[in-house]
C-alpha positions as CSV (number, residue, x, y, z in Angstrom):
1,M,69.3,23.4,-3.6
2,K,68.7,23.8,0.1
3,D,65.8,21.4,-0.1
4,F,67.8,18.7,-1.8
5,P,71.2,18.6,-0.1
6,N,72.4,15.3,-1.4
7,L,71.7,16.1,-5.1
8,G,74.9,16.5,-7.0
9,K,77.2,17.0,-4.0
10,I,79.2,14.9,-1.7
11,Q,78.2,14.9,1.9
12,S,80.0,17.6,3.7
13,S,80.2,18.8,7.3
14,R,77.2,21.1,6.7
15,L,73.9,20.5,8.4
16,V,71.5,18.5,6.3
17,R,67.9,19.5,6.3
18,K,65.5,16.8,7.3
19,S,61.8,16.5,6.6
20,P,59.7,18.1,9.3
21,F,57.5,15.0,9.8
22,S,58.7,11.9,11.6
23,A,58.1,8.4,10.2
24,R,55.3,7.8,12.7
25,K,53.4,10.9,11.6
26,N,53.9,9.9,7.9
27,G,52.6,6.4,8.6
28,F,49.5,7.8,10.4
29,R,48.8,10.2,7.5
30,L,49.1,7.4,5.1
31,F,46.7,5.3,7.1
32,V,44.1,8.1,7.4
33,T,44.4,8.8,3.7
34,W,43.8,5.2,2.7
35,G,41.0,4.9,5.2
36,L,39.2,7.9,3.7
37,L,39.7,6.5,0.2
38,F,38.3,3.2,1.4
39,L,35.2,4.9,2.9
40,V,34.6,6.8,-0.3
41,A,35.0,3.6,-2.4
42,A,32.7,1.7,-0.1
43,F,30.0,4.4,-0.4
44,F,30.1,4.2,-4.2
45,V,30.2,0.4,-4.2
46,G,27.2,0.4,-1.8
47,Q,25.2,2.6,-4.2
48,R,26.1,0.3,-7.1
49,I,24.9,-2.8,-5.1
50,E,21.7,-1.1,-4.2
51,F,21.1,-0.1,-7.8
52,L,21.7,-3.7,-8.9
53,R,19.2,-5.0,-6.3
54,T,16.6,-2.5,-7.4
55,E,17.1,-3.4,-11.1
56,R,16.8,-7.1,-10.3
57,R,13.6,-6.4,-8.3
58,I,12.1,-4.4,-11.2
59,R,13.0,-7.1,-13.6
60,A,11.2,-9.7,-11.4
61,L,8.1,-7.6,-11.1
62,M,8.0,-7.0,-14.9
63,E,8.3,-10.8,-15.4
64,Q,5.5,-11.4,-12.9
65,K,3.3,-8.8,-14.7
66,R,3.9,-10.4,-18.0
67,Q,3.0,-13.8,-16.6
68,L,-0.2,-12.4,-15.1
69,M,-1.2,-10.8,-18.4
70,A,-0.6,-14.1,-20.1
71,D,-2.9,-15.8,-17.5
72,I,-5.6,-13.2,-17.9
73,L,-5.9,-13.4,-21.7
74,P,-7.5,-16.9,-21.8
75,L,-9.9,-15.9,-19.1
76,Q,-11.0,-12.8,-20.9
77,L,-11.6,-14.8,-24.1
78,E,-13.6,-17.4,-22.1
79,E,-15.6,-14.6,-20.5
80,S,-16.5,-13.0,-23.9
81,H,-17.6,-16.4,-25.2
82,L,-19.7,-17.2,-22.1
83,T,-21.5,-13.8,-22.0
84,R,-22.6,-13.8,-25.7
85,I,-26.3,-13.0,-25.7
86,G,-27.0,-15.2,-28.7
87,R,-25.5,-18.2,-27.0
88,I,-27.3,-17.6,-23.8
89,E,-30.7,-17.2,-25.5
90,G,-30.1,-20.4,-27.6
91,L,-29.3,-22.4,-24.5
92,S,-32.3,-21.0,-22.5
93,Q,-34.7,-21.9,-25.3
94,K,-33.5,-25.5,-25.3
95,M,-34.1,-25.6,-21.6
96,G,-37.6,-24.2,-22.0
97,L,-36.9,-20.8,-20.5
98,G,-38.4,-17.6,-21.9
99,P,-37.8,-13.9,-21.4
100,A,-38.3,-12.5,-18.0
101,E,-41.7,-11.1,-17.2
102,A,-42.3,-7.8,-15.5
103,W,-42.6,-9.2,-12.0
104,Q,-39.3,-11.1,-12.4
105,K,-37.2,-8.1,-13.3
106,F,-35.1,-6.4,-10.7
107,Y,-34.0,-2.9,-11.1
108,L,-31.3,-1.2,-9.1
109,V,-32.1,2.3,-8.2
110,S,-29.8,4.6,-6.3
111,P,-31.5,6.0,-3.2
112,E,-32.2,9.7,-3.1
113,V,-30.9,11.6,-0.2
114,P,-33.8,13.4,1.5
115,S,-33.4,17.1,2.3
116,E,-33.1,18.3,5.9
117,E,-36.7,19.7,5.8
118,A,-38.1,16.4,4.8
119,V,-36.3,14.6,7.6
120,E,-37.5,17.1,10.2
121,A,-41.1,16.9,8.9
122,A,-41.0,13.1,9.1
123,E,-39.6,13.2,12.6
124,A,-42.3,15.6,13.7
125,E,-45.1,13.4,12.3
126,A,-43.8,10.1,13.7
127,P,-45.1,9.1,17.1
128,K,-42.6,9.3,19.9
129,A,-41.7,5.8,21.1
130,E,-41.3,5.3,24.8
131,T,-38.1,3.9,26.0
132,P,-38.6,0.3,27.3
133,M,-38.4,-0.2,31.0
134,P,-36.0,-2.9,32.2
135,E,-37.7,-6.1,33.4
136,G,-38.0,-6.4,37.2
137,S,-37.9,-2.7,37.8
138,K,-40.5,-1.1,40.2
139,A,-41.9,1.1,37.3
140,A,-42.4,-2.0,35.1
141,K,-44.3,-3.9,37.8
142,K,-46.5,-0.9,38.5
143,A,-47.3,-0.5,34.8
144,I,-48.3,-4.2,34.6
145,Q,-50.5,-3.9,37.7
146,T,-52.3,-0.7,36.5
147,T,-52.8,-1.9,32.9
148,P,-56.4,-3.1,32.3
149,V,-56.8,-6.5,30.8
150,E,-59.3,-7.0,28.1
151,A,-61.5,-10.0,28.3
152,K,-61.9,-12.2,25.2
């Protein structure tokens, strides 16, 4: 019963054991403990708020996607109606149009990539072009003076 001197006994002349911490230290410990609890709670509340924001953003995007899909459906139906071959041929005959002739057809062909040997052979056969001389240069004036002029 050394730890609890007042329990069941009347105060006597003996020394009474006091707590080793003063009131100031107890107050500081209490403040630090509550501060740490507040920080932990703030961390979890912050996560929850971020989760709610993300959930709201996802819900808005899903609503926007649903709205866009609803807007696309009539356009797809209209496209399928407008691109029907039978409808186009009927309208073209009423306007006096007929099927395209061979010279009117246009075919898309992907270009073939030439081999390196073909490129080198074409470069060897091609005449070398001279680089143009800038106007007003001495070499250009000399070339103009020495070039014979043909009479017509």
